[in-house]
N, C-alpha and C positions, 0 to 999 in steps of 0.2 A: 504494500500500500504506500502510495506517495501522498504527502501532505504539504499543502501550501498555506502560508499565513499571510493575510492581508491586514495592514495597519493604516488607518486613515488619520492624517494629521491636517486639520483644517487651517491652522495658522500659516503653514507653509504650502498648503493646497496640494498635498502629495499623498499618494498611496505607495507604501513600501511593500514589496512582494518578496517573501522569504520561503526557502525550502526548509522544512522541519524534518530532521532525520530521526532514526530510531533511538538515538542517545540523547535527544533533546537539544541538539545543536542547530542553529539557524545559519543559513547561507543566503546572502542577498542575491536575488535574481533580477530585480527590476525596480526602478523608481519611476512612477507614473506622475507626471505633472498634469494635474487635473484642470487647472485654470479656474478653480472655484473652491469655495470652502467645503471640503468633502467631510461628511460626518457619518450618518448611518450607512451600513452595508449589509447585504445578505446574499448568500449563494443560492442559486436556483436548485430545486429538488433534484434535477438531473445532472447537477454539478458542472454545467457548461456555461453558465452566465454568472457574473457578479453585478448586482444592482447597487448603485450608490446614490444617495440623496445629497444634493448640493444646494448651496445658497451663496450669494443673495438672490441670484436668478433661480427661483425654485424649480428644480428639475430632478428627474431620475435619469442617470446615465447607465446604459447597459454595456458592459464589457464582456467580450467573448473570452472564455478561459481556454488557453491552449491545452489540449489533452495530454501533451507530452511532459510539460513542466509547470503548468498552472499560471504562466504569464498572461498579461492582459492586453487586449486590443479593443479600442472603443468601436462600438458598432451601431448604437442608436441612442436616442434620448427622447424624453417627453416632458412636457410641462406638468407641474404639480400645483394644486390649489392652495397650498400653504407651505411654510417653511418646514422641511422634513426633520423631525426629531428622531423618528424610529421608522424603519421599514422592515417588512417581512413578506413572505408569500404564503399562499395556501399550499397544502401538501401535494397538489397535482401540478403546480406551476402555472395555473391559469390566471391568477390574480396577484397583484402586488398591493399591499396595504401600507398606507403612510399615515402615521400619527404626527400631528402638528401641535406642539405645546403652545406656540404663540397664537395660532389661529383657533385653537380650541376645537379641532376637528380631526376626523379620520376619513380618508378617501380610499377609493378602490380604483386601481389602474389595471385594465385588462392586459394580458400578455399574449401576443400572437407569435408563435414560433420563437418565443423567447424575447421578442421585442416589445417594449412598452408602448401602449396606445394612449390616446387622450383619456383623462380621468372620466370614469363612467358614473361614479356615485360618491357623494360626500355627505357626511353627517356632522352638523355643527352643534354648538352648545355644550361641548365637552371641555370645560375649563381646565387647562393644564394637561391636556391629553398627552400621554407620555409614551405609550406603546400600543401595538395591536398584535394580539397573540391568538393564532388559530388553535382550536382544541385538537387533541389527537385524532378525533373522528372526522376532522375537517368540516364540521358543521357549525360550530359556535365561535364567534370572534369575541375575545375578551379584551376590552378597551379601558385601561385605567385612566380616570380623570383625576389627576393628582390634587387639584385645588378644590375638588368637590368630595373627596374622600369616598369615592365610589368606583366600581368597575362595571361598566355597561356591557350587556350581553346581547349580541346580535346573531341572528341566524343568517348564514351566508347562502344567498340564492344562486341558482344556476347561471344567472347573468351578472353576478357580482353585486347584486343589490343586498343591502343590509336591513333586516327587519328586527325590531326590538322583540325580545322574547318575553315570556311571562313566567317568572318575574323578569323585569327589564334590567335589573342591576343587583349587585351585592354591595354592601357598604363596609367600610373599615371603621375603626374607632376614630373619633374626631381628631384631626391634626396629624393623622398617619402619613397621608400623601402617597397612595399607591403608584408605583412607577413601572417596573419591569417584571416579567413573569417567565416561568419555565414550567414544564410538565414532567411528571414521572413517566418513565417508559412503560409502566403497566397501565397507563391511560386512566387511572382512577383519581389522581390528585394533581393539583396545580399549586404553585408556590409564587407568592408575590412579595417583592421587596418594597418596603415603604420608605420613601426618601426622608421624610421629615422627622420620624421618630426611630429610624433605623431598626425596624422589626421585620420579621418574616411571618406572613400569614400562610397557613396551610389550608387549602380549599379542597374539600371532598367534592368531586364533580357531580356525583349523584349518590345521596345516601339511601338507606332502605325505604325512605318515603319519597324517593325521586326528587329530592331537594338538594340544592347546592348549600353546603354548610362549611363554615370556618371551624376546623377541628383543633387548631393550635395557633397561637400567636406567640412568637419567641423573640426576645431581645437578642440582637446580634453584636452588641457592644460589650467590651470588657467591663467588669463590675466597677472599676475605679474611673471610668470615663465620665467627664463632667463638662465637656465642650459641646459645641453645636453639632447635632447629628445631621449627617448628610450622605445617606446611602445612595448607591448608584445602580449596580448591576448584579445579576444573579444567574447562575448556571448550575446544571446537574450533570454528573457523569453519565455516560451512555448506559451503564449497568444499574443506575439508580441508587448506588450505595452512598454517594457523597454529594453534598450540595455546598456551594460557595457563594458568598455575597461580599461586596466591598463597600467601604465607607471612605469618603474623600477627605473629611476633616482629619480622621485618625490615620489615614493612609494604611489601612489594614484590609486583609481578606479574612473573613470569618469562615471557619471550617465546620461543617455539620456532618454528622453521620445520619443516615436515613434508615428508619425501620424497614423491615423486609416488605411490608405491605405499602410503604410510602406515607403513612399517616402521621408519623412522629419524627421530629428532628431533635438532635441532641448536639450541643456545642462541643466540639473536640479541641478547638484551639484558635489562635489568632496569628496570622502571618503578617509581619510588617512588610510593606511593599513599596513600589515606586510612589513618588509624591503625587497626591491627588489622583488616585486610580479611578478614572471615569468609566473605563470599560475593560473587560477581560473575556477570555473564552477558554474552552477545553477541547482538546483534540479528539478525533473520532475514536481513538483507541482508549480514551479515558486515562491516559498515562501522563499527559502534560497539561499544565495550565499556563497561559500567557497573559500577562497583565500589562496595561499601558499606563504610564504616569503622565498625566496632562501637564504637570509642572516640571517634571524631570526630563521630559523629551526623550525618554528611553522606554523600552519594554523589557520585562523580566520573564524568563522561562523557569517554571518550577516543575519538578517531578512530583506526582501524587504517590505517596508512599504509605505502606503499612496498613494496619487494621483500622486506623483512625482517619486516613486520608490526609495526613499532614503533608505540608509542602516543603520541598528541599530545592533551594535555588540552584539552577544549572548554568545560568549565564544571563547577562544583560547586554542590550544592544541599543545604540543610538538610532533614532528614527527621525521623522520630521518634527516640526514644532507643534506642541499642543496635541499629541496623539490622544484620541478618545474612543476609537472603535477598533476591535480586533475580530476578524472573521477567519475561520479555518476551513479549508476544503480538502477532503480526502478523495482520491480518484485512483 
């Protein structure tokens, strides 16, 4: 298996493309000058496209991924209805979802043969919309509205339309600020990192009464932390054993073990990392975690080790200015 790491640095308007080997070492393959502030990225389900959201001219750029080494070549672009904060696709690769914090909206961009088309559907009134996360069954779009302490739930239609479900939302505690999400591979639980109080909520996607239920809310900060909480990103290993979340003020990655059924998280430790870790990701083998320091202008590679999923640093690398997004592609 070959793996390529993409790092977006909006201040220098670059994407750094790296090869990740089996020992956790990175080799630089390419530096792409985007010509715009590049922020969120996602790889298509078929591994052949990298979609990138840029500003201030709000667009999604589609890069073809070379099948031999993972390098990029620009192929298409399409306008977006708001500044892209987070982008994702459905599991079939038919639609691209764009969450816009500033516009308070989520939009749907159809993809035809991998190429983005004009925006087909937009939902507004989502204050602080921070991500759009399709459920494992590809039917429900979970959209956290950070400023409203709620996650809106939409059914994804065949044409990309979004219809509010019943119930139309789930809510967090006041002031939590739901931000990013990930799902357990068993498809039964979702996890949301809350930016403003640095907690993790565990959502049972369907309980015995066919209801969505928050079954755990867990503090991700060290007991002696007293500064401003400012959580950012969250990811789970492919086998569902370990979950990680980062806080930018403390510059830490919190390590959680996950119960076998996915319902319970336990804090295993805290890893000091690059300054202001805005984004990180986990490779497809579940062996390495790569974190970007928005203030250090470096990325760090960690090996995931032992029964607790603790992190051991393997190396750090200079990238562009203000790196904030890490995407990993296996092919």
